[in-house]
C-alpha positions as CSV (number, residue, x, y, z in Angstrom):
1,X,-7.9,64.0,66.9
2,X,-8.2,64.5,63.3
3,X,-5.4,62.5,61.2
4,X,-2.8,64.3,59.5
5,X,-3.0,64.4,55.7
6,X,0.3,64.4,53.7
7,X,-0.1,66.1,50.3
8,X,2.2,64.4,47.8
9,X,3.5,66.9,45.4
10,X,4.1,65.8,41.8
11,X,7.6,66.6,40.2
12,X,6.5,65.7,36.7
13,X,7.0,68.5,34.2
14,X,3.7,70.0,33.0
15,X,3.3,69.8,29.3
16,X,2.4,73.0,27.4
17,X,-1.0,73.2,25.5
18,X,-0.7,72.5,21.8
19,X,-3.0,73.9,19.1
20,X,-4.2,70.3,18.3
21,X,-5.5,70.0,21.9
22,X,-7.8,72.9,21.3
23,X,-9.2,71.5,18.2
24,X,-9.8,68.1,19.9
25,X,-11.8,69.8,22.5
26,X,-13.9,71.4,19.8
27,X,-14.5,68.1,18.0
28,X,-15.4,66.4,21.2
29,X,-18.4,68.5,21.6
30,X,-19.8,67.2,18.3
31,X,-21.8,64.0,18.5
32,X,-19.5,61.0,17.7
33,X,-20.5,58.1,15.3
34,X,-20.9,54.6,16.4
35,X,-18.4,51.9,15.4
36,X,-21.2,50.1,13.3
37,X,-21.8,53.3,11.3
38,X,-18.1,53.6,10.6
39,X,-17.7,49.9,9.5
40,X,-20.9,50.2,7.3
41,X,-19.5,53.4,5.6
42,X,-16.1,51.7,5.0
43,X,-17.8,48.7,3.4
44,X,-19.8,51.0,1.1
45,X,-16.9,53.1,0.1
46,X,-14.5,50.2,-0.4
47,X,-16.8,48.6,-3.0
48,X,-17.8,51.6,-5.2
49,X,-18.0,55.3,-4.2
50,X,-20.9,56.0,-6.5
51,X,-22.7,52.7,-5.5
52,X,-22.0,53.6,-1.7
53,X,-23.7,57.0,-2.2
54,X,-26.7,55.4,-4.0
55,X,-27.1,52.8,-1.4
56,X,-26.8,55.2,1.4
57,X,-29.6,57.4,-0.1
58,X,-31.8,54.3,-0.8
59,X,-31.2,53.1,2.8
60,X,-32.0,56.5,4.4
61,X,-35.0,57.1,2.1
62,X,-38.3,56.2,3.7
63,X,-40.7,53.9,1.9
64,X,-43.6,55.5,0.1
65,X,-46.9,53.9,-1.0
66,X,-47.2,53.4,-4.7
67,X,-50.2,55.9,-5.1
68,X,-48.3,58.7,-3.3
69,X,-45.3,57.8,-5.3
70,X,-47.0,58.4,-8.6
71,X,-48.4,61.7,-7.3
72,X,-45.2,63.1,-6.1
73,X,-43.4,61.6,-9.2
74,X,-40.8,59.8,-6.9
75,X,-38.7,57.3,-8.9
76,X,-39.2,53.6,-8.0
77,X,-36.7,52.0,-5.7
78,X,-34.5,49.5,-7.6
79,X,-35.3,45.9,-7.1
80,X,-32.8,43.9,-5.0
81,X,-30.2,41.9,-7.0
82,X,-31.2,38.3,-7.5
83,X,-29.5,35.9,-5.1
84,X,-26.7,33.8,-6.6
85,X,-28.0,30.3,-7.7
86,X,-26.4,27.4,-5.7
87,X,-24.7,25.1,-8.2
88,X,-23.9,21.6,-7.2
89,X,-20.5,20.6,-8.5
90,X,-19.7,17.0,-9.3
91,X,-16.3,15.3,-10.1
92,X,-15.5,13.0,-12.9
93,X,-17.1,9.9,-11.2
94,X,-20.5,11.7,-10.6
95,X,-19.8,12.2,-6.9
96,X,-21.1,15.4,-5.3
97,X,-18.3,17.7,-4.2
98,X,-18.4,19.5,-0.8
99,X,-19.7,23.0,-0.6
100,X,-17.3,25.9,-0.9
101,X,-14.6,27.0,-3.3
102,X,-12.4,24.3,-4.8
103,X,-9.0,23.7,-3.1
104,X,-6.0,25.2,-4.6
105,X,-4.1,23.3,-7.3
106,X,-1.0,23.2,-5.1
107,X,-2.9,21.2,-2.5
108,X,-4.3,18.7,-4.8
109,X,-1.1,18.1,-6.7
110,X,0.7,17.8,-3.4
111,X,-1.8,15.1,-2.2
112,X,-1.6,13.1,-5.3
113,X,2.2,13.1,-5.2
114,X,2.2,12.0,-1.5
115,X,-0.4,9.4,-2.3
116,X,1.7,7.9,-5.1
117,X,4.8,8.0,-2.8
118,X,3.0,6.1,-0.2
119,X,1.6,3.6,-2.7
120,X,5.1,2.9,-4.0
121,X,6.5,2.5,-0.5
122,X,3.7,0.1,0.6
123,X,4.4,-2.1,-2.4
124,X,7.9,-2.5,-1.2
125,X,9.2,-1.0,-4.6
126,X,7.8,-3.7,-6.7
127,X,8.3,-4.0,-10.3
128,X,5.3,-2.7,-12.3
129,X,4.2,-6.2,-13.3
130,X,4.0,-7.4,-9.6
131,X,2.4,-10.8,-9.6
132,X,1.6,-10.5,-13.3
133,X,5.2,-11.6,-14.2
134,X,5.0,-14.8,-12.2
135,X,3.1,-16.8,-14.9
136,X,4.6,-20.2,-15.8
137,X,5.8,-20.9,-19.4
138,X,4.0,-23.4,-21.5
139,X,0.5,-22.4,-19.9
140,X,-2.4,-21.0,-21.7
141,X,-3.5,-17.4,-20.6
142,X,-5.8,-15.2,-22.8
143,X,-4.0,-12.4,-24.7
144,X,-4.1,-9.0,-23.2
145,X,-7.1,-7.0,-24.3
146,X,-8.9,-9.8,-25.9
147,X,-12.6,-10.6,-25.3
148,X,-11.8,-13.5,-23.0
149,X,-9.4,-11.5,-21.0
150,X,-11.9,-8.7,-20.5
151,X,-14.6,-11.1,-19.5
152,X,-12.5,-13.0,-16.9
153,X,-11.2,-9.7,-15.4
154,X,-14.8,-8.6,-15.1
155,X,-15.6,-11.9,-13.4
156,X,-12.6,-11.6,-11.0
157,X,-13.7,-8.0,-10.0
158,X,-17.2,-9.0,-9.2
159,X,-16.2,-12.5,-7.8
160,X,-18.2,-11.8,-4.6
161,X,-21.3,-11.8,-6.6
162,X,-20.7,-14.5,-9.1
163,X,-19.4,-17.0,-6.4
164,X,-23.0,-16.8,-4.9
165,X,-25.3,-16.3,-7.8
166,X,-23.5,-18.5,-10.5
167,X,-22.0,-21.0,-8.1
168,X,-23.8,-23.8,-10.0
169,X,-22.5,-22.7,-13.4
170,X,-18.8,-22.1,-12.8
171,X,-18.0,-25.7,-13.0
172,X,-19.1,-25.7,-16.6
173,X,-16.5,-23.2,-17.6
174,X,-14.2,-24.7,-20.4
175,X,-11.3,-26.6,-18.9
176,X,-8.8,-24.5,-20.6
177,X,-10.1,-21.4,-19.0
178,X,-10.3,-22.8,-15.5
179,X,-6.7,-22.2,-14.7
180,X,-6.9,-18.6,-16.0
181,X,-10.0,-18.0,-14.1
182,X,-8.3,-19.3,-10.8
183,X,-5.3,-17.0,-11.5
184,X,-7.4,-13.8,-12.3
185,X,-9.5,-14.2,-9.1
186,X,-6.4,-14.8,-6.8
187,X,-4.6,-11.7,-8.2
188,X,-7.5,-9.4,-8.8
189,X,-9.9,-10.2,-6.0
190,X,-9.3,-8.3,-2.7
191,X,-9.9,-11.4,-0.5
192,X,-8.1,-13.8,-2.8
193,X,-9.3,-17.3,-3.7
194,X,-10.6,-19.4,-0.9
195,X,-11.1,-23.2,-0.6
196,X,-14.8,-23.0,-1.3
197,X,-14.1,-21.0,-4.5
198,X,-11.6,-23.7,-5.7
199,X,-14.3,-26.4,-5.1
200,X,-16.8,-24.4,-7.0
201,X,-14.6,-24.2,-10.1
202,X,-13.1,-27.7,-10.0
203,X,-15.9,-29.9,-8.4
204,X,-19.4,-30.5,-9.9
205,X,-22.3,-29.0,-8.0
206,X,-23.8,-31.3,-5.3
207,X,-27.0,-33.3,-6.1
208,X,-26.6,-32.6,-9.9
209,X,-25.2,-35.8,-11.1
210,X,-25.6,-39.4,-10.0
211,X,-22.8,-41.5,-8.5
212,X,-22.3,-43.4,-11.8
213,X,-21.8,-40.1,-13.6
214,X,-19.2,-38.6,-11.1
215,X,-16.4,-40.9,-12.2
216,X,-16.8,-39.8,-15.8
217,X,-17.1,-36.2,-14.7
218,X,-13.7,-36.4,-12.9
219,X,-12.0,-37.5,-16.0
220,X,-12.8,-34.1,-17.5
221,X,-10.2,-32.7,-15.2
222,X,-7.6,-34.5,-17.2
223,X,-7.2,-31.6,-19.5
224,X,-6.4,-29.3,-16.5
225,X,-2.7,-29.4,-16.0
226,X,-2.1,-26.0,-14.6
227,X,-3.1,-24.7,-11.2
228,X,-2.1,-21.1,-10.3
229,X,-2.7,-20.0,-6.8
230,X,-0.7,-16.7,-7.1
231,X,-1.7,-14.3,-4.5
232,X,-3.9,-16.7,-2.6
233,X,-1.5,-19.3,-1.4
234,X,-0.9,-19.2,2.3
235,X,-3.2,-16.1,2.5
236,X,-6.7,-17.0,1.8
237,X,-6.2,-20.7,1.3
238,X,-3.7,-23.1,3.1
239,X,-1.5,-25.6,1.4
240,X,-2.8,-28.4,3.7
241,X,-6.5,-27.7,2.4
242,X,-5.1,-27.8,-1.2
243,X,-3.5,-31.1,-0.6
244,X,-6.6,-32.6,0.9
245,X,-8.7,-31.2,-2.0
246,X,-6.3,-32.6,-4.7
247,X,-5.8,-36.0,-3.0
248,X,-8.9,-36.8,-1.2
249,X,-9.2,-40.2,0.5
250,X,-12.3,-42.2,-0.3
251,X,-14.5,-43.1,2.7
252,X,-14.8,-46.8,3.1
253,X,-17.4,-48.5,5.3
254,X,-15.8,-50.4,8.3
255,X,-16.3,-54.2,8.4
256,X,-19.0,-55.0,10.8
257,X,-18.7,-58.8,10.7
258,X,-15.8,-60.6,12.3
259,X,-13.6,-62.8,10.1
260,X,-13.7,-66.5,10.6
261,X,-10.0,-67.0,9.8
262,X,-6.9,-64.9,9.5
263,X,-6.3,-66.3,6.0
264,X,-9.2,-64.4,4.6
265,X,-8.0,-61.3,2.6
266,X,-8.8,-58.0,4.2
267,X,-9.9,-55.0,2.2
268,X,-7.0,-52.8,1.3
269,X,-7.6,-49.1,1.5
270,X,-7.5,-47.5,-1.8
271,X,-4.9,-44.9,-2.6
272,X,-6.1,-41.3,-2.5
273,X,-7.7,-40.2,-5.7
274,X,-6.1,-37.3,-7.5
275,X,-8.4,-34.4,-8.6
276,X,-5.9,-33.2,-11.2
277,X,-4.1,-36.3,-12.2
278,X,-2.1,-34.6,-15.0
279,X,-1.0,-31.6,-13.1
280,X,2.4,-30.4,-14.1
281,X,2.5,-26.7,-13.6
282,X,1.8,-25.1,-10.1
283,X,2.3,-21.6,-9.0
284,X,2.4,-20.8,-5.3
285,X,3.6,-17.2,-5.7
286,X,2.9,-15.3,-2.5
287,X,1.6,-11.8,-2.1
288,X,4.6,-9.8,-1.0
289,X,2.8,-8.3,1.9
290,X,1.7,-11.6,3.2
291,X,5.0,-13.7,2.7
292,X,5.4,-14.3,6.5
293,X,2.3,-16.7,6.5
294,X,4.1,-19.3,4.3
295,X,4.5,-22.9,5.8
296,X,7.4,-24.9,4.5
297,X,6.1,-27.9,6.3
298,X,2.8,-27.9,4.3
299,X,4.8,-27.4,1.1
300,X,7.1,-30.4,1.9
301,X,3.9,-32.5,2.6
302,X,2.3,-31.4,-0.6
303,X,5.4,-31.9,-2.7
304,X,5.7,-35.6,-1.7
305,X,2.4,-36.2,-3.7
306,X,3.5,-34.2,-6.7
307,X,6.3,-36.2,-8.1
308,X,5.2,-35.4,-11.8
309,X,5.4,-31.6,-11.3
310,X,7.7,-30.0,-14.0
311,X,7.1,-26.3,-13.4
312,X,7.0,-24.6,-10.0
313,X,6.8,-20.9,-8.8
314,X,7.8,-20.1,-5.3
315,X,8.0,-16.4,-5.8
316,X,8.3,-14.1,-2.7
317,X,8.6,-17.1,-0.3
318,X,10.6,-16.4,2.8
319,X,13.8,-18.2,4.0
320,X,13.3,-22.0,4.2
321,X,12.5,-22.7,7.9
322,X,10.4,-25.3,9.5
323,X,9.8,-23.2,12.7
324,X,9.6,-19.6,11.6
325,X,7.8,-18.5,14.7
326,X,10.6,-19.8,16.9
327,X,13.4,-17.6,15.6
328,X,13.4,-15.4,18.7
329,X,12.7,-18.3,21.2
330,X,15.4,-19.8,23.4
331,X,15.7,-22.7,25.7
332,X,17.8,-22.7,28.9
333,X,20.3,-25.6,29.2
334,X,21.2,-27.4,32.5
335,X,24.5,-25.3,32.4
336,X,22.6,-22.1,32.4
337,X,23.2,-21.3,28.6
338,X,20.5,-20.0,26.4
339,X,20.2,-22.2,23.3
340,X,18.0,-21.3,20.3
341,X,14.8,-23.2,20.2
342,X,14.6,-23.6,16.4
343,X,17.2,-24.5,13.9
344,X,17.4,-20.9,12.6
345,X,17.6,-17.8,14.7
346,X,17.7,-14.1,14.0
347,X,21.4,-14.0,13.3
348,X,21.9,-17.4,11.5
349,X,22.3,-16.1,8.1
350,X,23.5,-12.6,8.5
351,X,26.3,-13.1,11.1
352,X,26.8,-16.9,11.7
353,X,26.3,-17.8,8.0
354,X,24.5,-21.0,9.1
355,X,22.2,-22.3,6.4
356,X,21.9,-25.9,7.7
357,X,18.1,-25.8,8.2
358,X,17.6,-24.1,4.8
359,X,19.7,-26.7,3.1
360,X,17.8,-29.5,4.8
361,X,14.5,-28.1,3.6
362,X,15.8,-27.5,-0.1
363,X,17.4,-31.0,-0.2
364,X,14.1,-32.5,0.9
365,X,12.1,-30.4,-1.7
366,X,14.6,-31.4,-4.5
367,X,14.2,-35.1,-3.7
368,X,10.4,-34.9,-3.8
369,X,10.4,-32.8,-7.0
370,X,13.0,-34.6,-9.0
371,X,11.2,-33.9,-12.3
372,X,11.3,-30.2,-12.1
373,X,12.4,-28.4,-15.3
374,X,11.5,-24.8,-14.4
375,X,11.7,-23.1,-11.0
376,X,10.8,-19.4,-10.2
377,X,12.3,-17.9,-7.1
378,X,11.5,-14.2,-7.9
379,X,11.7,-12.1,-4.8
380,X,13.6,-14.7,-2.8
381,X,16.8,-12.7,-2.9
382,X,17.3,-13.1,1.0
383,X,18.1,-16.8,0.6
384,X,19.9,-16.9,-2.9
385,X,23.0,-17.9,-1.1
386,X,21.4,-21.0,0.1
387,X,21.3,-22.4,-3.5
388,X,25.0,-22.6,-3.5
389,X,25.9,-23.1,0.2
390,X,27.5,-26.3,1.5
391,X,27.3,-27.3,5.1
392,X,29.0,-30.6,5.8
393,X,27.2,-33.2,3.5
394,X,24.1,-30.9,3.1
395,X,23.9,-29.1,-0.2
396,X,21.4,-28.6,-3.1
397,X,22.4,-31.2,-5.8
398,X,21.8,-29.4,-9.1
399,X,23.4,-32.3,-11.1
400,X,21.3,-35.2,-9.6
401,X,18.0,-34.3,-7.9
402,X,17.5,-31.1,-9.8
403,X,19.6,-31.9,-12.7
404,X,16.6,-31.6,-15.1
405,X,16.1,-28.0,-14.4
406,X,16.9,-26.0,-17.5
407,X,15.4,-22.6,-16.5
408,X,15.8,-20.7,-13.2
409,X,14.3,-17.3,-12.3
410,X,16.3,-15.3,-9.8
411,X,14.8,-11.9,-10.0
412,X,14.9,-9.6,-7.0
413,X,11.2,-8.6,-7.4
414,X,11.8,-4.8,-7.0
415,X,13.6,-2.1,-8.9
416,X,15.5,0.8,-7.3
417,X,14.2,4.2,-8.3
418,X,16.3,7.3,-9.1
419,X,15.7,8.6,-5.5
420,X,16.5,5.2,-3.9
421,X,18.9,5.3,-0.9
422,X,22.4,4.1,-1.6
423,X,22.1,1.3,0.9
424,X,19.0,-0.1,-1.1
425,X,21.0,0.2,-4.3
426,X,23.8,-1.7,-2.7
427,X,21.5,-4.4,-1.6
428,X,20.1,-4.7,-5.1
429,X,23.5,-4.9,-6.6
430,X,24.5,-7.6,-4.1
431,X,21.4,-9.6,-4.9
432,X,22.1,-9.6,-8.7
433,X,25.7,-10.5,-8.1
434,X,24.6,-13.4,-5.8
435,X,22.3,-14.7,-8.6
436,X,25.3,-14.5,-11.1
437,X,27.3,-16.6,-8.7
438,X,24.5,-19.2,-8.3
439,X,24.5,-19.5,-12.2
440,X,28.3,-20.1,-12.1
441,X,28.0,-22.6,-9.3
442,X,25.4,-24.7,-11.1
443,X,27.2,-24.8,-14.3
444,X,30.4,-25.8,-12.4
445,X,28.6,-28.6,-10.5
446,X,27.3,-30.0,-13.7
447,X,30.6,-29.6,-15.6
448,X,29.0,-30.0,-19.0
449,X,27.6,-33.4,-18.1
450,X,24.0,-32.5,-17.3
451,X,21.6,-30.1,-19.1
452,X,22.4,-26.5,-19.9
453,X,20.7,-24.2,-17.5
454,X,19.5,-20.5,-18.2
455,X,19.4,-18.2,-15.1
456,X,17.1,-15.2,-15.5
457,X,18.1,-12.3,-13.4
458,X,18.1,-8.5,-13.3
459,X,20.6,-6.3,-15.2
460,X,22.8,-3.9,-13.4
461,X,22.8,-1.5,-16.3
462,X,19.3,-0.3,-15.5
463,X,20.4,1.2,-12.1
């Protein structure tokens, strides 16, 4: 049987016909233009109506041979506009810029401001002088902008080339310029001064002089009394290597024959020969970003051989500690307690106020360098308090061991900016106040009996 079909009736209202519908039906009968034609027409009309009409005529007009064009007196079609010449743009350094329009000025200014902000934050808010202000008084450095200064800076910038091609000529640099050259290379060179570089400057080239002439050549180093390793110490050159270079032990042939009697005098080993016997000024200023690589053990070992040192710079050195890598290490006791492995842990100075290990290191250093007259501790504000702390019988004796010091630098090494956080300004103020208290402590300890001391520190009026 056939299925039933249910016709669903629509209850929607029927709209009445409008006059516009009649017109739309009329226009629908006309041929419609394509989308490409409409876009092309819009491009022509948006540029120039007259030009659009001319271009439309020229585009629709068929091409005619020149002979027929002359007979029919048809005007020549205009030649196409010449293509815009591609111009290569270069910047101030002669580098070719990428293709395309230049970036907006707002982008360039914002990038330069961000780069300057990142550079200032990466340098830990250092003073503009940086390591340039760590030079020791009483030393010779060429005046700024002089011919010697320009030549030494050029040598330092191109040190990677000169250390290879001029390695046999650098030893013959005048002795009064060797210390300046070492300083310039350590601060300016990206990799710093290495041990081989120091040997090239201070030691004669091999196979150049005979054994008889070497003793007379080493006496030429008598004029060198200043060694500046700023920026290179504990970074590209170790203090242990410096000690081995300055105080090399002469190799002696071992006795092959047996002695017949114990009364026969034996050969006494000669003391280590000093490469710079008149060394009185030594700068071991660290690079602020590589201060964690300093070794107080190597410094104490080196200071035991430099008893004649009068000027020393320890700028940006970390807290005095013999085991800096063991600050977080602990050892379990038989009772089950956790005991710090080293003498200084993470909370020794800030919470416990325990400066026992720092005082032990400073007291040993003061006994070795008892002839010091100048000490630079720029950037060491984290342990300024150790200079006046007392733990039992341990303290820095400014009246006896370091009683000859007449000038002490206690700069913070950085300057707060106008947009500096209040916490950083408070830290800066506390460091300056601690330096002032150290000055009062030293003068009280000497009580007018020792030499008068001058403490160089920052001024709070500049904040």
